[in-house]
C-alpha positions in Angstrom: 82.0 105.4 70.2 83.9 106.9 67.2 82.8 110.4 68.2 84.0 109.8 71.8 87.4 108.7 70.6 87.8 111.7 68.4 86.7 114.1 71.2 89.2 112.5 73.6 92.1 112.8 71.2 91.1 116.5 70.5 91.0 117.2 74.2 94.6 115.8 74.6 95.8 118.0 71.8 94.2 121.1 73.2 95.7 120.5 76.7 99.1 119.9 75.2 99.0 123.0 73.0 98.0 125.2 76.0 101.2 124.3 77.8 103.8 127.0 77.6 101.5 129.9 76.9 102.0 133.3 78.3 102.0 134.1 82.0 98.6 133.6 83.5 96.7 135.9 86.0 97.7 133.5 88.8 101.4 134.1 88.0 100.8 137.9 88.1 99.1 137.5 91.5 102.0 135.3 92.8 104.5 137.9 91.7 102.5 140.7 93.3 102.3 138.8 96.6 106.1 138.3 96.5 106.7 142.0 96.3 103.9 143.8 98.2 105.4 143.5 101.7 108.7 144.8 100.5 106.8 147.6 98.7 105.1 148.7 102.0 108.4 148.9 103.8 110.2 150.7 101.0 107.5 153.3 100.6 107.5 154.0 104.3 111.3 154.5 104.2 110.9 156.8 101.2 108.4 158.8 103.3 110.9 159.2 106.1 113.5 160.5 103.6 111.1 162.9 101.9 109.8 164.1 105.3 113.2 164.8 106.8 115.2 165.4 103.7 117.5 162.5 104.7 119.5 160.0 102.7 122.0 157.3 103.4 124.8 159.9 103.3 123.3 162.3 105.8 125.7 163.4 108.6 124.2 162.3 111.9 126.6 164.3 114.1 124.4 167.4 113.9 121.4 165.6 115.3 120.0 166.1 118.8 119.0 163.2 121.1 115.4 162.9 119.6 116.7 163.0 116.1 119.3 160.4 116.8 116.6 157.9 117.8 114.7 158.6 114.6 117.9 158.4 112.5 118.8 155.0 114.1 115.4 153.5 113.3 115.5 154.9 109.7 119.1 153.6 109.2 118.4 150.1 110.4 115.3 149.8 108.2 117.1 151.2 105.2 120.1 148.9 105.6 117.9 145.8 106.1 115.5 146.3 103.2 117.7 148.2 100.7 117.8 145.1 98.5 114.7 143.1 97.6 113.6 140.3 99.9 110.3 138.6 100.5 111.2 137.4 103.9 109.6 140.3 105.8 107.8 140.3 109.2 105.6 143.4 109.1 104.8 143.1 112.8 108.5 143.4 113.5 108.7 146.5 111.2 105.8 148.1 113.1 107.6 147.6 116.4 110.7 149.2 115.0 108.7 152.2 113.8 107.4 152.7 117.4 110.9 154.0 118.2 110.6 157.6 117.1 108.2 157.1 114.2 104.8 156.4 115.9 102.8 158.9 113.8 104.4 157.6 110.6 103.6 154.0 111.6 99.9 154.9 112.2 99.3 157.3 109.3 101.7 156.1 106.6 102.9 152.5 107.2 99.3 151.2 108.0 97.8 153.1 105.1 100.3 151.5 102.6 99.6 148.1 104.3 95.8 148.6 103.9 96.1 149.4 100.2 98.8 147.0 99.1 98.2 144.0 101.3 94.8 144.0 102.9 93.0 145.0 99.7 92.0 141.9 97.7 91.7 143.8 94.4 95.3 144.8 94.0 97.4 142.6 91.6 99.9 145.1 90.3 101.8 148.3 91.2 100.7 150.5 88.2 99.0 153.0 90.6 99.5 153.4 94.4 96.6 155.6 95.5 97.8 156.6 98.9 100.2 159.6 98.8 101.5 161.1 102.1 101.3 164.8 102.5 103.4 167.3 104.4 106.8 166.2 103.0 109.7 168.2 101.8 109.9 166.4 98.5 108.4 163.4 96.7 111.5 162.4 94.8 112.3 159.3 96.9 108.8 158.1 96.7 108.9 158.3 92.9 112.3 156.4 92.8 111.0 153.7 95.1 107.8 153.2 93.0 110.0 152.7 89.9 112.2 150.1 91.7 109.1 148.2 93.0 107.6 148.1 89.5 111.0 146.8 88.1 111.1 144.1 90.7 107.6 143.0 89.9 108.3 143.0 86.1 111.5 141.0 86.7 109.5 138.3 88.5 107.0 138.2 85.7 109.7 138.0 83.1 111.5 135.2 84.9 108.2 133.2 85.0 107.6 133.8 81.3 111.2 132.8 80.5 110.8 129.6 82.6 107.7 128.6 80.7 109.3 129.4 77.3 112.4 127.3 78.1 110.1 124.4 79.0 108.1 124.6 75.8 111.1 125.2 73.5 113.4 122.6 74.9 114.7 120.1 72.3 115.0 116.4 73.2 118.2 115.1 71.7 119.6 111.5 71.6 122.0 112.5 74.5 119.2 113.9 76.8 116.3 111.5 76.0 117.6 108.9 78.4 117.4 111.5 81.2 113.7 112.3 80.3 112.3 108.9 79.6 112.2 106.2 82.3 114.9 103.5 81.8 113.6 100.1 80.7 113.6 97.4 83.2 115.0 93.9 82.7 112.5 91.1 82.5 108.9 91.1 81.6 106.8 94.1 82.3 103.5 92.4 83.3 101.6 95.7 83.5 102.5 96.6 79.9 101.7 93.1 78.7 98.3 93.3 80.3 97.6 96.6 78.5 98.7 95.0 75.1 96.4 92.0 75.8 93.5 94.3 76.6 94.1 96.3 73.4 94.1 93.1 71.3 90.9 91.8 72.9 89.2 95.2 72.2 90.3 95.0 68.5 88.9 91.5 68.1 85.7 92.3 69.8 85.1 95.3 67.5 85.8 93.2 64.4 83.4 90.5 65.6 80.7 93.1 66.3 81.2 94.7 62.9 80.8 91.5 60.9 77.9 90.3 63.0 76.1 93.6 62.5 76.5 93.2 58.7 75.1 89.6 58.6 72.2 90.4 60.9 70.1 92.5 58.4 69.7 89.6 55.9 68.5 87.2 58.5 66.1 89.8 59.9 64.7 90.4 56.4 63.8 86.7 56.0 62.3 86.5 59.4 60.2 89.6 58.8 59.0 88.4 55.4 57.8 85.1 56.9 56.1 86.9 59.7 54.3 89.3 57.3 52.9 86.4 55.2 51.4 84.7 58.3 50.0 88.0 59.4 48.3 88.8 56.1 46.7 85.3 55.9 45.4 85.6 59.5 44.0 89.1 58.7 42.3 87.9 55.5 40.4 85.1 57.3 39.3 87.5 60.0 37.9 89.9 57.4 35.9 87.2 55.7 34.3 86.2 59.0 33.5 89.8 59.7 31.9 90.2 56.3 29.6 87.2 56.8 28.5 88.6 60.2 27.7 92.0 58.8 25.6 90.6 56.0 23.5 88.6 58.6 23.0 91.7 60.7 21.9 93.7 57.7 19.3 91.1 56.7 18.0 91.0 60.3 17.6 94.8 60.4 15.7 94.9 57.2 13.2 92.4 58.5 12.7 94.3 61.7 12.1 97.5 59.8 9.3 95.9 57.6 7.6 94.6 60.7 7.7 98.0 62.5 6.2 99.8 59.4 3.0 97.7 59.6 2.5 98.1 63.4 0.2 100.7 65.0 1.9 104.0 65.5 2.0 105.1 69.2 0.3 108.3 70.4 2.6 111.3 70.0 3.4 113.0 73.2 3.4 116.8 73.3 6.1 118.2 75.5 5.3 121.8 76.6 8.3 124.0 77.2 8.8 125.2 80.8 9.3 128.9 81.0 12.1 129.9 83.4 13.6 133.2 83.9 17.4 133.0 83.5 19.0 135.7 85.7 22.3 137.1 84.6 25.2 136.1 86.8 27.0 138.8 88.6 30.3 139.7 86.9 33.5 138.4 88.5 35.9 141.0 89.4 39.6 140.0 89.3 42.1 142.3 91.0 45.7 142.3 89.9 48.2 143.4 92.4 51.2 145.1 91.0 54.3 143.8 92.9 56.0 146.5 94.8 59.6 147.2 94.0 61.6 146.5 97.1 64.7 148.5 98.1 67.5 147.2 100.3 70.3 148.8 102.4 73.8 147.7 101.9 76.9 148.9 103.8 80.4 149.5 102.5 83.8 149.9 104.2 86.5 152.1 102.6 86.8 152.0 98.8 89.7 150.0 97.3 90.3 152.5 94.6 88.9 155.7 93.0 85.0 155.5 93.0 85.0 151.7 93.5 83.9 149.3 96.3 84.6 145.6 96.1 81.3 143.5 95.9 82.8 141.0 98.4 83.3 143.8 101.0 79.6 144.7 101.0 77.2 143.7 103.9 73.5 143.9 104.5 74.2 144.7 108.2 76.2 147.6 109.6 79.6 146.5 110.9 82.2 148.4 113.0 84.2 149.0 109.8 81.2 150.3 107.8 81.6 153.9 106.6 79.0 154.2 103.8 75.4 153.0 103.3 73.4 152.7 100.0 69.7 152.4 99.4 69.6 150.1 96.4 66.8 149.3 94.0 66.6 145.5 93.7 65.6 145.6 90.0 68.1 148.1 88.7 71.0 147.5 91.2 71.5 151.2 91.6 70.6 153.8 94.2 71.7 156.6 96.6 74.9 156.3 98.7 75.7 158.4 101.8 78.3 158.6 104.5 77.2 157.1 107.8 77.5 160.1 110.1 77.1 158.1 113.2 79.9 155.7 112.3 83.5 155.9 113.8 84.9 158.6 111.5 88.3 158.9 113.3 90.0 156.8 110.5 88.4 158.9 107.8 89.4 162.2 109.5 93.0 161.0 110.0 93.4 159.7 106.4 90.8 161.5 104.3 92.8 160.8 101.1 92.1 157.0 101.6 88.6 157.0 103.1 86.9 160.2 101.7 88.5 161.7 98.6 87.8 158.7 96.4 84.0 158.9 96.8 83.3 162.4 98.3 83.5 166.0 97.3 84.3 168.6 100.0 82.2 171.8 100.4 84.8 173.3 102.7 88.6 172.7 103.0 89.7 169.7 105.0 90.8 170.6 108.6 92.8 168.2 110.7 91.0 169.6 113.7 87.6 168.7 112.4 85.4 166.7 114.9 82.8 165.4 112.5 81.4 165.2 109.0 78.0 166.5 107.7 76.4 165.0 104.5 75.2 167.8 102.3 74.0 165.7 99.3 73.9 162.0 98.7 75.8 160.4 95.8 74.7 157.7 93.3 76.1 154.2 93.1 75.5 151.3 90.6 76.6 147.7 90.3 79.1 147.3 87.4 80.4 143.8 87.0 82.0 142.7 90.3 82.3 146.3 91.7 80.0 149.0 93.0 80.9 152.1 91.1 80.1 155.7 92.4 78.6 157.6 89.5 78.2 160.9 91.4 80.2 161.6 94.5 78.8 162.4 98.0 79.0 166.1 99.0 80.2 166.5 102.5 81.1 169.3 104.9 83.7 169.1 107.8 82.4 170.4 111.1 
């Protein structure tokens, strides 16, 4: 009981001391999810600016009819999402991009959305893997990445400051009445019941303590009386047994004397029976060495350089599967290859997301390529909660 009370008090102290510690991983995830939608839109807008060489000061009077449609969509998005907001409907943004920016929507906006929102592994903005090509400059993308990181750090700092203020807050005589509940007039029967229960518990423990101290003396006396009776009973039993053994001994001596004077019986000769004992045939035991089984697992696109998330793997091929690995069940490693029969349109349209992270090219990437040929398989191994590509797959565009 004493150990239980000490353990309970220690647990309360540990729980209390853990309050107000530094920001947890859950706080980082919450901050990331607050910013990631805004980050997708801002990076898409930065691509428009880098692709066209535009800015908010660009003179639209020199544009033709097609460029005016593109400019209007860009201007509306830039004005609406210039400042940070987490109230964003990405479906609405996608519809806006369909007005003059369809290719940007399919190849840039969706790629950023896939990496920053659909990927379950992202919890920060330290590295954004997808980087659009064929732009006049990358200056706007760099500036936007810095503003995204600052907004994320700002949310983390606010959470840390909030916890610090809670843990460091002093309770003064003027503020304690706002923190503690006001006492009610009259008798608080619930509190009285707890006090009564506490008093009964103390009295019961005192009674048990004194009772346990007086019990050993009484037990000693009872045990001593029981031992005396036991030894007397055992002594009488041993005496009776001694008399019986002496009578049996005398009887056996008399029988032995009578048998020595009697006629000895004729001895019987027992001839041994010869029998040929044949050796038993040896028993052959076969040990079967268990075969090491391999299994196939399928992967979608990697979530970052050389890494697949373990929760994205499947033992059956799915429409989203792009890679297949033949894994040794004992070592959790094996060969990995691109599924040539899969729908490779996504990979050919955005090779930097789906291919470059786990593949090496034997020839230059060509946007007109119709398919992919695997030249040499790669090697993959389970590392913690991720499948890591140790050697990349060698492929050729055809």
